[in-house]
DRENRO-860150 format. One record per residue (C-alpha): residue number from 1; residue in one letter; x, y, z. Coordinates in Angstrom, 3 decimals, always signed. Each point is the difference from the previous one (the first is absolute). Last residue first. Layout:
BEGIN
  num  residuo         u         v         w
  NUM        a         X         Y         Z
...
***
This chain:
BEGIN
  num  residuo         u         v         w
  374        x  +155.260   +27.533  +128.676
  373        x    +1.970    +2.245    -2.311
  372        x    -0.451    -0.874    -3.658
  371        x    -2.313    +2.984    -0.563
  370        x    +2.825    +2.443    +0.691
  369        x    -1.996    +3.219    -0.285
  368        x    +1.167    +2.856    -2.204
  367        x    -0.827    +3.440    +1.422
  366        x    +0.413    +2.301    -2.993
  365        x    +0.534    +3.747    +0.317
  364        x    -1.190    +2.909    -2.156
  363        x    +0.527    +3.711    +0.481
  362        x    -3.015    +2.251    -0.596
  361        x    +0.866    +3.514    -1.183
  360        x    +0.824    +3.108    +1.973
  359        x    +3.766    -0.458    -0.200
  358        x    +2.513    -0.353    -2.827
  357        x    -1.513    +3.140    -1.522
  356        x    +2.101    +2.166    +2.318
  355        x    -0.625    +3.687    -0.751
  354        x    -3.674    -0.025    +0.965
  353        x    +0.653    -1.871    +3.253
  352        x    +2.551    +2.612    +1.055
  351        x    -2.532    +2.670    -0.921
  350        x    -2.669    -1.596    +2.197
  349        x    +2.284    -0.214    +3.050
  348        x    -1.378    -2.632    +2.410
  347        x    +1.133    -2.492    -2.600
  346        x    -1.583    -3.155    -1.410
  345        x    +0.846    -3.693    -0.410
  344        x    -2.763    -2.430    -0.988
  343        x    -0.657    -3.692    +0.715
  342        x    -0.966    -3.040    -2.026
  341        x    -0.251    -3.725    +0.747
  340        x    -0.279    -3.051    -2.284
  339        x    -0.751    -3.245    +1.838
  338        x    +1.407    -3.339    -1.035
  337        x    -0.699    -3.733    -0.333
  336        x    -3.179    +0.208    -2.087
  335        x    +1.252    +2.881    -2.101
  334        x    -0.893    +3.582    +0.868
  333        x    -1.765    +2.540    -2.222
  332        x    -3.403    +0.028    +1.724
  331        x    +1.628    -0.941    +3.325
  330        x    +1.259    +3.578    +0.271
  329        x    +1.511    +0.750    +3.401
  328        x    +0.203    +3.345    +1.804
  327        x    +2.500    +2.625    +1.130
  326        x    -1.348    +3.569    -0.204
  325        x    +2.930    +1.706    +1.827
  324        x    +3.617    +1.083    -0.321
  323        x    +1.764    +3.176    +1.162
  322        x    +2.520    +2.342    -1.597
  321        x    +1.001    +3.380    +1.476
  320        x    +3.563    -0.968    +1.010
  319        x    +0.739    -1.283    -3.495
  318        x    +0.989    -3.343    -1.558
  317        x    -0.036    -1.991    +3.246
  316        x    -3.800    -0.274    +0.092
  315        x    +0.226    -1.477    -3.496
  314        x    +1.372    -3.262    +1.424
  313        x    -3.408    -1.274    +1.168
  312        x    +0.552    -2.547    +2.755
  311        x    -1.826    -3.254    -0.721
  310        x    -1.737    -2.938    +1.724
  309        x    -0.542    +1.423    +3.480
  308        x    -2.082    -2.446    +1.988
  307        x    -3.133    +0.972    +1.912
  306        x    -1.271    -2.408    +2.643
  305        x    -2.678    -2.328    -1.355
  304        x    -3.543    +1.165    -0.614
  303        x    -2.935    -1.711    +1.704
  302        x    -1.399    +0.639    -2.452
  301        x    -3.014    +1.592    -1.682
  300        x    +0.321    -1.554    -3.467
  299        x    +0.834    -3.367    +1.618
  298        x    +3.198    -1.997    +0.665
  297        x    +2.120    +3.161    +0.345
  296        x    +3.343    +1.283    -1.261
  295        x    +1.836    +3.314    +0.484
  294        x    +2.452    +1.794    -2.282
  293        x    +1.912    +3.265    +0.345
  292        x    +1.833    +2.369    -2.334
  291        x    +2.484    +2.177    +1.893
  290        x    +1.405    +3.291    -1.359
  289        x    -2.848    +1.702    +1.823
  288        x    -3.235    +1.910    -0.459
  287        x    -3.318    -1.730    +0.778
  286        x    +0.945    -1.333    +3.439
  285        x    +2.031    -2.787    -1.661
  284        x    -0.823    -0.100    -3.690
  283        x    -2.519    -2.728    -0.734
  282        x    -0.471    -3.577    -1.197
  281        x    -2.776    -2.191    +1.377
  280        x    -0.060    -3.708    -0.740
  279        x    -2.787    -2.506    +0.547
  278        x    +1.374    -3.507    +0.412
  277        x    +0.025    -3.279    -1.878
  276        x    +3.767    +0.249    -0.582
  275        x    -0.291    -0.881    -3.686
  274        x    -3.628    +1.184    -0.268
  273        x    +0.770    +3.653    +0.811
  272        x    -3.041    +1.961    +1.138
  271        x    +0.131    +3.756    -0.361
  270        x    +0.062    +3.164    +2.105
  269        x    +1.659    +3.177    -1.241
  268        x    +1.028    +3.322    +1.509
  267        x    -0.680    +3.740    -0.175
  266        x    -0.665    +2.109    +3.115
  265        x    +2.797    -1.928    +1.690
  264        x    +0.206    -2.497    +2.875
  263        x    +1.544    +0.576    +3.415
  262        x    -2.857    -1.637    +1.865
  261        x    -1.653    -3.413    -0.113
  260        x    -3.565    -1.302    -0.401
  259        x    -1.791    +3.071    +1.389
  258        x    -3.490    -1.324    +0.650
  257        x    -3.095    +2.025    -0.907
  256        x    -1.680    +1.243    +3.170
  255        x    -2.199    +2.487    -1.782
  254        x    -0.491    -1.082    -3.617
  253        x    -3.435    -1.377    +0.918
  252        x    -1.331    -2.762    -2.257
  251        x    +2.006    -2.715    +1.743
  250        x    +2.259    -2.844    -1.082
  249        x    +1.381    -1.837    +3.031
  248        x    +3.441    -1.058    +1.215
  247        x    +0.655    +3.071    +2.115
  246        x    -1.438    +2.431    -2.541
  245        x    +0.138    -0.502    -3.760
  244        x    -2.329    +2.419    -1.768
  243        x    -2.965    -0.882    -2.209
  242        x    -1.055    +1.859    -3.160
  241        x    -3.547    -0.737    -1.162
  240        x    -1.380    +3.451    +0.870
  239        x    +2.724    +1.427    -2.242
  238        x    -1.676    -1.149    -3.202
  237        x    +2.803    +0.763    -2.476
  236        x    +1.797    -3.265    +0.812
  235        x    -3.204    -2.054    -0.098
  234        x    +0.613    -2.329    -2.971
  233        x    +3.331    -1.216    +1.352
  232        x    -1.418    -0.717    +3.483
  231        x    +1.535    +2.249    +2.649
  230        x    +2.980    +0.062    +2.345
  229        x    +1.624    +2.546    +2.274
  228        x    +3.592    +0.170    +1.222
  227        x    +2.294    +1.996    +2.276
  226        x    +3.791    +0.321    -0.038
  225        x    +1.504    +2.393    +2.544
  224        x    +1.673    +3.429    -0.239
  223        x    +1.627    +1.373    +3.158
  222        x    +3.509    -1.271    -0.721
  221        x    +1.137    +3.469    -1.084
  220        x    -0.991    +1.526    +3.342
  219        x    -2.434    -1.557    +2.469
  218        x    -1.926    +3.277    +0.437
  217        x    -0.374    -0.229    -3.773
  216        x    -2.854    -2.484    +0.352
  215        x    -0.891    -1.343    -3.430
  214        x    -2.374    -2.797    -0.995
  213        x    +0.854    -1.267    -3.464
  212        x    -1.634    -1.874    -2.817
  211        x    -0.758    -3.418    -1.394
  210        x    -2.939    -1.062    -2.141
  209        x    -0.635    -3.745    -0.131
  208        x    -2.256    -1.088    -2.846
  207        x    -2.042    -3.009    +1.001
  206        x    -1.238    -3.424    -1.089
  205        x    +3.443    -1.581    -0.244
  204        x    +2.773    +2.579    +0.163
  203        x    -0.044    +3.135    -2.141
  202        x    +2.581    +2.549    +1.143
  201        x    +0.098    +3.754    +0.536
  200        x    +2.821    +2.102    +1.422
  199        x    +0.419    +3.493    +1.451
  198        x    -3.640    +0.702    -0.896
  197        x    -1.569    +0.781    +3.366
  196        x    +0.372    +2.936    +2.391
  195        x    +0.364    +1.049    +3.630
  194        x    +2.037    +3.158    +0.457
  193        x    +2.394    +1.464    +2.525
  192        x    +0.394    +2.573    +2.771
  191        x    -0.625    +2.970    -2.312
  190        x    -3.345    -1.517    -0.984
  189        x    -1.644    -2.153    -2.676
  188        x    -2.474    -2.851    +0.429
  187        x    -1.125    -2.102    -2.958
  186        x    -2.884    -2.467    +0.217
  185        x    -2.435    +1.703    -2.385
  184        x    +1.765    -0.904    -3.262
  183        x    -0.986    +2.714    -2.491
  182        x    -1.264    -1.578    -3.196
  181        x    +1.350    +0.948    -3.434
  180        x    -1.296    -1.416    -3.274
  179        x    +2.423    -0.552    -2.849
  178        x    -0.698    -0.664    -3.670
  177        x    +3.346    -0.913    -1.533
  176        x    +0.842    +1.262    -3.486
  175        x    +3.392    +1.488    +0.958
  174        x    +0.803    -3.355    +1.628
  173        x    -0.320    -2.004    -3.253
  172        x    -2.941    -2.365    +0.359
  171        x    +0.211    -3.170    +2.082
  170        x    -0.857    +1.908    +3.196
  169        x    -3.525    +0.939    -1.180
  168        x    -2.088    +0.945    +3.062
  167        x    +2.829    +1.496    +2.019
  166        x    -1.058    +0.595    +3.616
  165        x    +2.199    +2.533    +1.803
  164        x    -0.249    -0.232    +3.761
  163        x    +0.821    +3.145    +1.903
  162        x    +2.128    +0.707    +3.060
  161        x    -0.159    +3.314    +1.820
  160        x    +1.973    +2.971    +1.396
  159        x    +3.638    -0.975    -0.390
  158        x    +2.487    +2.717    +0.881
  157        x    +2.660    +2.004    -1.752
  156        x    +3.130    +1.985    +0.839
  155        x    +2.359    -2.975    -0.063
  154        x    +2.413    +1.620    -2.440
  153        x    -0.567    +3.354    +1.699
  152        x    -0.211    +3.365    -1.779
  151        x    -3.532    -0.284    -1.366
  150        x    -1.449    -0.779    +3.422
  149        x    -3.377    -1.678    +0.562
  148        x    -0.537    -1.633    -3.401
  147        x    -3.009    -2.308    -0.270
  146        x    -0.343    -3.768    -0.364
  145        x    -2.724    -2.458    -0.988
  144        x    +1.285    -3.596    +0.124
  143        x    -1.562    -2.043    -2.790
  142        x    -0.578    -3.753    +0.282
  141        x    -0.724    -1.402    -3.445
  140        x    -2.608    -2.648    -0.838
  139        x    -0.034    -1.686    -3.389
  138        x    -3.226    -1.672    -1.047
  137        x    -0.941    -3.483    -1.243
  136        x    -1.204    -1.159    +3.431
  135        x    +3.410    +0.807    +1.469
  134        x    +3.216    +1.500    -1.339
  133        x    +2.167    +1.601    +2.681
  132        x    +1.774    +3.279    +0.603
  131        x    +2.634    +1.369    +2.359
  130        x    +0.818    +3.661    +0.639
  129        x    -0.564    +2.838    -2.442
  128        x    +0.940    +3.444    +1.339
  127        x    -2.908    +2.283    -0.638
  126        x    -0.128    +3.793    -0.051
  125        x    -1.306    +2.999    +1.899
  124        x    -3.740    +0.725    -0.036
  123        x    -1.925    -0.110    -3.285
  122        x    -2.858    -2.115    +1.387
  121        x    +0.544    -2.694    -2.657
  120        x    +3.609    -0.341    +1.075
  119        x    +2.446    -0.268    -2.937
  118        x    +1.182    -2.947    -2.095
  117        x    +2.814    -0.233    -2.570
  116        x    +1.636    +3.150    +1.315
  115        x    +0.775    +2.723    -2.528
  114        x    +2.602    +0.648    -2.687
  113        x    -0.425    +3.254    -1.976
  112        x    -1.910    +0.004    -3.260
  111        x    -1.599    +3.413    +0.714
  110        x    -3.347    -1.780    +0.279
  109        x    +1.679    -2.075    +2.712
  108        x    +1.667    -3.346    -0.540
  107        x    -0.565    -3.400    +1.589
  106        x    +2.405    -2.705    +1.105
  105        x    +0.789    -3.448    -1.377
  104        x    +3.160    -2.064    -0.330
  103        x    +0.678    -2.928    -2.342
  102        x    +2.235    -2.950    +0.908
  101        x    +1.366    -2.805    -2.157
  100        x    +1.342    -3.391    +1.068
   99        x    +2.914    -1.786    -1.743
   98        x    +2.896    +0.312    +2.477
   97        x    -2.418    +0.647    +2.863
   96        x    -1.603    -3.448    -0.433
   95        x    -3.532    +0.441    +1.334
   94        x    -1.715    +1.238    -3.162
   93        x    -2.041    +3.114    -0.654
   92        x    +0.477    +2.752    +2.568
   91        x    -2.705    +2.649    +0.143
   90        x    +0.758    +3.268    +1.763
   89        x    -1.696    +2.447    +2.361
   88        x    +0.519    +3.597    +1.098
   87        x    -0.351    +2.146    +3.108
   86        x    +0.642    +3.430    +1.477
   85        x    +1.618    +1.692    -2.984
   84        x    +3.595    +1.264    -0.054
   83        x    +1.038    +2.030    -3.026
   82        x    +3.255    -0.175    -1.928
   81        x    +1.886    +2.091    -2.517
   80        x    +3.104    -1.666    +1.467
   79        x    +0.419    -2.744    +2.626
   78        x    +3.707    -0.695    +0.450
   77        x    +2.315    -2.867    -1.036
   76        x    +1.466    +1.974    -2.886
   75        x    -3.434    +0.629    -1.434
   74        x    -3.084    -1.764    +1.317
   73        x    -3.176    +1.268    -1.589
   72        x    -3.593    +0.754    +0.987
   71        x    -2.638    -1.510    +2.268
   70        x    +1.117    -0.762    +3.575
   69        x    -2.596    -1.801    +2.116
   68        x    -1.437    +0.353    +3.510
   67        x    -1.780    -3.257    +0.839
   66        x    -0.001    -3.021    -2.258
   65        x    -2.225    -2.965    -0.833
   64        x    +1.316    -2.746    -2.281
   63        x    -2.435    -2.292    -1.835
   62        x    +1.325    -3.397    -1.033
   61        x    -1.071    -1.815    -3.158
   60        x    +1.052    -3.605    -0.770
   59        x    -2.523    -1.958    +2.046
   58        x    -2.458    +2.883    -0.066
   57        x    -0.553    +3.198    +1.989
   56        x    +2.565    -1.028    +2.641
   55        x    +0.527    +2.928    +2.384
   54        x    +3.261    +1.727    +0.927
   53        x    +0.793    +2.813    +2.458
   52        x    +2.861    +2.341    -0.858
   51        x    +0.016    +2.713    +2.747
   50        x    +2.521    +2.409    -1.611
   49        x    +0.509    +1.440    -3.464
   48        x    +2.564    +0.415    -2.758
   47        x    +0.612    +1.023    -3.604
   46        x    -3.421    -0.250    -1.640
   45        x    +0.383    +1.935    -3.243
   44        x    +3.606    -0.165    -1.163
   43        x    +3.108    -1.519    +1.609
   42        x    -1.574    -3.288    +1.063
   41        x    +1.291    -2.602    +2.467
   40        x    -2.841    -2.396    +0.782
   39        x    +1.288    -2.926    -2.083
   38        x    +3.566    +0.762    +1.149
   37        x    -0.815    -0.423    +3.694
   36        x    -1.876    -3.185    -0.910
   35        x    +3.015    -1.501    -1.783
   34        x    +2.270    +1.236    +2.819
   33        x    -1.696    -2.303    +2.538
   32        x    +1.758    +0.561    +3.340
   31        x    +0.818    -3.115    +2.041
   30        x    -1.368    -2.079    +2.854
   29        x    +0.757    -3.666    +0.541
   28        x    -2.250    -2.226    +2.059
   27        x    -0.047    -2.768    +2.584
   26        x    -3.285    -1.780    +0.410
   25        x    -2.367    +0.331    +2.964
   24        x    -0.020    -1.778    +3.340
   23        x    -3.195    -0.318    +2.054
   22        x    -0.340    +1.409    +3.515
   21        x    -2.605    -1.356    +2.400
   20        x    -2.865    +2.144    +1.322
   19        x    -2.714    -2.496    -0.840
   18        x    -1.139    +2.013    -2.997
   17        x    +3.510    +0.126    -1.382
   16        x    +2.069    +3.129    +0.435
   15        x    +1.941    +1.010    -3.056
   14        x    +3.750    -0.181    +0.221
   13        x    +3.049    +2.193    +0.551
   12        x    +3.329    -1.254    -1.145
   11        x    -1.070    +0.462    -3.596
   10        x    +3.368    -0.886    -1.384
    9        x    +2.734    +2.045    -1.497
    8        x    +1.800    +0.862    -3.177
    7        x    +0.287    +3.543    -1.269
    6        x    +1.369    +0.297    -3.482
    5        x    +1.403    +3.483    -0.353
    4        x    -1.085    +1.926    -3.056
    3        x    +0.035    +3.474    +1.521
    2        x    -2.991    +1.873    -1.356
    1        x    +0.149    +1.825    -3.322
***
């Protein structure tokens, strides 16, 4: 389990107001949430995964979206008789982790072996599921298509496309979903970096905002920047209606899309918090780091405040091969004066990860806002 230190601080950074002035924000406390860690700790079946995006399917039903997933057993703190599949999903019923239930879903082959929940329609590589959103009565999933480039290297893979999964019947059990796949035409993929969408999705007013990343690895680890598109909720699968934020304008051409700030991650979250009346992005610094970062903005596109470290992941001290990533917030399960955040610890040594079941599962944090602060 994570170290249970209570971290007390204040949001010393602030969101920029439209006129350029700074506005204060409440103090907060930040602490691990062992009740959620325990809810998602399983020793049979689904026993761990990364990514961990969340989508509200109903007021009391939360969909969880995972990347690579362990299916099998945990025995003596190690993964045993286990298989790793490329993605899975779960349904959480209830928002109180002490009384909520969670059910996990993946598929099986004809030989009754575990298989990914969703696979590319063109049969190439696999999908990692990024964010999702419910709009116009449908569920939309952003699916990062990936292929293996080197079997011997932990990071021996590359992204080759992004797809949009359109679920026609999201209120049915996930194994009964009818899913259409549409290839998103805006992706760019090269050795020097990618341009993609699906890192985060948020409904705000008359639009769905779809965030992504623009990568330039000539700048090193900080070479990934936030980008954003928007579209009407009933036009998400009609790519001609997507518009891209560029220097204060929304344009039909993805060329020239503005980079809102750099040093972000492949996975992150963007949400509006009514207590502080600001948009909040949560991410792991530079994608892989012990540092979880937060920025605020007065609008969905910024301007974004300077980054503030809100947490240092203690798991990085457990073993020399461990690293943390995938930090994001989950307003779907958060109270009105808080924000629930998850992150994942992994290892650059697959077999070390396999023998330490403490890692490779979402860890939960709670940012509790002091609503009495003026």
